[in-house]
Residue frames as a rotation matrix with the C-alpha (Angstrom) as fourth column:
UNK 1
0.596 -0.322 -0.736 -26.33
-0.788 -0.409 -0.459 -34.12
-0.154 0.854 -0.497 12.65
UNK 2
0.973 -0.231 -0.011 -24.71
0.221 0.944 -0.244 -37.08
0.066 0.236 0.970 10.98
UNK 3
0.461 -0.860 -0.220 -20.92
0.246 -0.115 0.963 -37.49
-0.853 -0.498 0.158 11.60
UNK 4
-0.211 -0.545 0.812 -19.95
0.970 -0.012 0.244 -37.22
-0.124 0.838 0.531 7.90
UNK 5
0.517 0.305 0.800 -21.78
0.522 -0.853 -0.012 -33.86
0.678 0.424 -0.600 7.51
UNK 6
0.946 -0.212 -0.246 -20.13
0.074 -0.596 0.799 -32.55
-0.317 -0.774 -0.548 10.81
UNK 7
0.137 -0.970 0.203 -16.77
0.501 0.245 0.830 -33.64
-0.854 -0.012 0.520 9.47
UNK 8
-0.109 -0.183 0.977 -17.27
0.986 -0.142 0.083 -32.32
0.124 0.973 0.196 6.09
UNK 9
0.807 0.404 0.432 -18.42
0.332 -0.914 0.234 -28.90
0.489 -0.045 -0.871 7.41
UNK 10
0.803 -0.537 -0.260 -15.59
0.074 -0.343 0.936 -28.74
-0.592 -0.771 -0.235 9.88
UNK 11
-0.028 -0.796 0.605 -13.10
0.846 0.303 0.439 -29.57
-0.533 0.524 0.665 7.03
UNK 12
0.236 0.241 0.941 -14.51
0.830 -0.554 -0.066 -26.72
0.505 0.797 -0.331 4.98
UNK 13
0.980 0.194 0.047 -14.44
0.119 -0.755 0.644 -24.26
0.160 -0.626 -0.763 7.88
UNK 14
0.482 -0.875 0.044 -10.78
0.383 0.256 0.887 -25.33
-0.788 -0.410 0.459 8.59
UNK 15
-0.130 -0.438 0.889 -9.87
0.989 0.001 0.145 -24.68
-0.064 0.899 0.434 4.83
UNK 16
0.620 0.451 0.642 -11.54
0.508 -0.855 0.110 -21.28
0.598 0.258 -0.759 5.00
UNK 17
0.933 -0.308 -0.185 -9.60
0.032 -0.442 0.897 -20.38
-0.358 -0.843 -0.402 8.15
UNK 18
0.138 -0.921 0.366 -6.38
0.673 0.358 0.647 -21.38
-0.727 0.157 0.669 6.33
UNK 19
0.061 0.060 0.996 -7.17
0.929 -0.367 -0.035 -19.33
0.364 0.928 -0.078 3.32
UNK 20
0.948 0.241 0.206 -7.63
0.135 -0.894 0.427 -16.30
0.287 -0.377 -0.881 5.68
UNK 21
0.624 -0.772 -0.122 -4.20
0.134 -0.048 0.990 -17.02
-0.770 -0.634 0.073 7.09
UNK 22
-0.072 -0.688 0.722 -2.68
0.922 0.231 0.312 -17.32
-0.381 0.688 0.617 3.66
UNK 23
0.493 0.401 0.772 -4.16
0.733 -0.669 -0.121 -13.86
0.468 0.626 -0.624 2.70
UNK 24
0.901 -0.138 -0.412 -2.34
0.255 -0.600 0.759 -12.14
-0.352 -0.788 -0.505 5.52
UNK 25
0.792 -0.605 0.076 0.62
-0.232 -0.414 -0.880 -10.10
0.564 0.680 -0.469 3.97
UNK 26
0.300 -0.682 0.667 2.88
-0.948 -0.293 0.127 -10.81
0.109 -0.670 -0.734 7.07
UNK 27
0.814 -0.048 0.579 2.90
-0.129 0.957 0.260 -14.63
-0.567 -0.286 0.772 6.69
UNK 28
-0.191 -0.965 -0.178 6.31
-0.703 0.008 0.711 -15.99
-0.685 0.260 -0.680 5.96
UNK 29
-0.129 0.068 -0.989 6.98
-0.913 0.381 0.145 -18.20
0.387 0.922 0.013 2.91
UNK 30
-0.885 -0.252 -0.393 7.63
-0.130 0.941 -0.311 -21.36
0.448 -0.225 -0.865 5.14
UNK 31
-0.700 0.699 0.145 4.36
-0.076 0.128 -0.989 -20.78
-0.710 -0.703 -0.037 7.18
UNK 32
0.010 0.751 -0.660 2.40
-0.885 -0.301 -0.355 -20.32
-0.465 0.587 0.662 3.90
UNK 33
-0.421 -0.153 -0.894 3.66
-0.652 0.737 0.181 -23.51
0.631 0.659 -0.409 2.42
UNK 34
-0.999 0.034 -0.039 2.79
0.052 0.632 -0.773 -25.34
-0.002 -0.774 -0.633 5.70
UNK 35
-0.448 0.889 -0.096 -0.67
-0.300 -0.250 -0.921 -23.80
-0.843 -0.383 0.378 5.67
UNK 36
-0.173 0.204 -0.964 -1.09
-0.985 -0.062 0.164 -24.56
-0.027 0.977 0.212 2.08
UNK 37
-0.784 -0.365 -0.502 -0.34
-0.379 0.922 -0.077 -28.21
0.491 0.130 -0.861 2.73
UNK 38
-0.882 0.471 0.008 -2.72
0.195 0.381 -0.904 -28.40
-0.428 -0.796 -0.428 5.55
UNK 39
-0.213 0.884 -0.416 -5.52
-0.627 -0.450 -0.636 -26.67
-0.749 0.125 0.650 3.60
UNK 40
-0.232 0.112 -0.966 -5.16
-0.867 0.426 0.258 -29.04
0.440 0.898 -0.001 0.66
UNK 41
-0.955 -0.150 -0.254 -5.31
-0.023 0.896 -0.444 -31.93
0.294 -0.418 -0.859 3.11
UNK 42
-0.658 0.742 -0.130 -8.50
-0.096 -0.254 -0.962 -30.53
-0.747 -0.621 0.238 4.45
UNK 43
-0.089 0.641 -0.762 -10.07
-0.918 -0.350 -0.187 -30.14
-0.387 0.683 0.620 1.02
UNK 44
-0.542 -0.161 -0.825 -9.11
-0.515 0.839 0.175 -33.66
0.664 0.520 -0.538 -0.06
UNK 45
-0.967 0.240 -0.082 -10.68
0.224 0.657 -0.720 -35.03
-0.119 -0.715 -0.689 3.10
UNK 46
-0.354 0.864 -0.358 -13.81
-0.400 -0.486 -0.777 -33.00
-0.845 -0.132 0.518 2.42
UNK 47
-0.248 0.162 -0.955 -13.85
-0.966 0.029 0.256 -34.20
0.069 0.986 0.149 -1.13
UNK 48
-0.866 -0.108 -0.488 -13.71
-0.117 0.993 -0.012 -37.85
0.486 0.047 -0.873 -0.04
UNK 49
-0.763 0.645 -0.046 -16.53
0.210 0.180 -0.961 -37.37
-0.611 -0.743 -0.273 2.39
UNK 50
-0.128 0.788 -0.602 -18.62
-0.739 -0.481 -0.472 -35.76
-0.662 0.384 0.644 -0.33
UNK 51
-0.497 -0.152 -0.854 -17.81
-0.762 0.548 0.346 -38.65
0.416 0.822 -0.388 -2.80
UNK 52
-0.969 0.124 -0.211 -18.88
0.200 0.899 -0.389 -41.25
0.142 -0.419 -0.897 -0.18
UNK 53
-0.466 0.863 -0.196 -22.12
-0.138 -0.290 -0.947 -39.28
-0.874 -0.414 0.255 0.46
UNK 54
-0.179 0.410 -0.894 -22.77
-0.946 -0.321 0.042 -39.26
-0.270 0.854 0.445 -3.34
UNK 55
-0.812 -0.203 -0.548 -22.17
-0.328 0.934 0.140 -43.05
0.483 0.293 -0.825 -3.59
UNK 56
-0.827 0.560 -0.053 -24.72
0.365 0.463 -0.808 -43.63
-0.428 -0.687 -0.587 -0.73
UNK 57
-0.190 0.809 -0.556 -27.34
-0.552 -0.556 -0.621 -41.42
-0.812 0.189 0.552 -2.50
UNK 58
-0.292 0.109 -0.950 -26.92
-0.927 0.211 0.309 -43.18
0.234 0.971 0.040 -5.73
UNK 59
-0.936 -0.028 -0.350 -27.19
0.012 0.993 -0.113 -46.58
0.351 -0.110 -0.930 -3.94
UNK 60
-0.633 0.766 -0.113 -30.43
0.090 -0.072 -0.993 -45.35
-0.769 -0.639 -0.023 -2.20
UNK 61
-0.065 0.575 -0.815 -31.87
-0.847 -0.464 -0.260 -44.16
-0.528 0.674 0.517 -5.51
UNK 62
-0.450 -0.135 -0.883 -31.13
-0.732 0.622 0.278 -47.56
0.512 0.771 -0.379 -7.17
UNK 63
-0.986 0.143 0.088 -32.93
0.067 0.815 -0.576 -49.61
-0.154 -0.562 -0.813 -4.44
């Protein structure tokens, strides 16, 4: 499995775990804000990996 795919998948898995944490009613406001920030970072990283893959595909198609 290419490194980018593994990182993309792990970023999404991490974001899903964070979402599960945020859904728990006993989470404090401070912990929910920290989890939200971490989750957004994971999603931004995944989006960047996806955009890089799309660029590569476009370049391959253009060759």
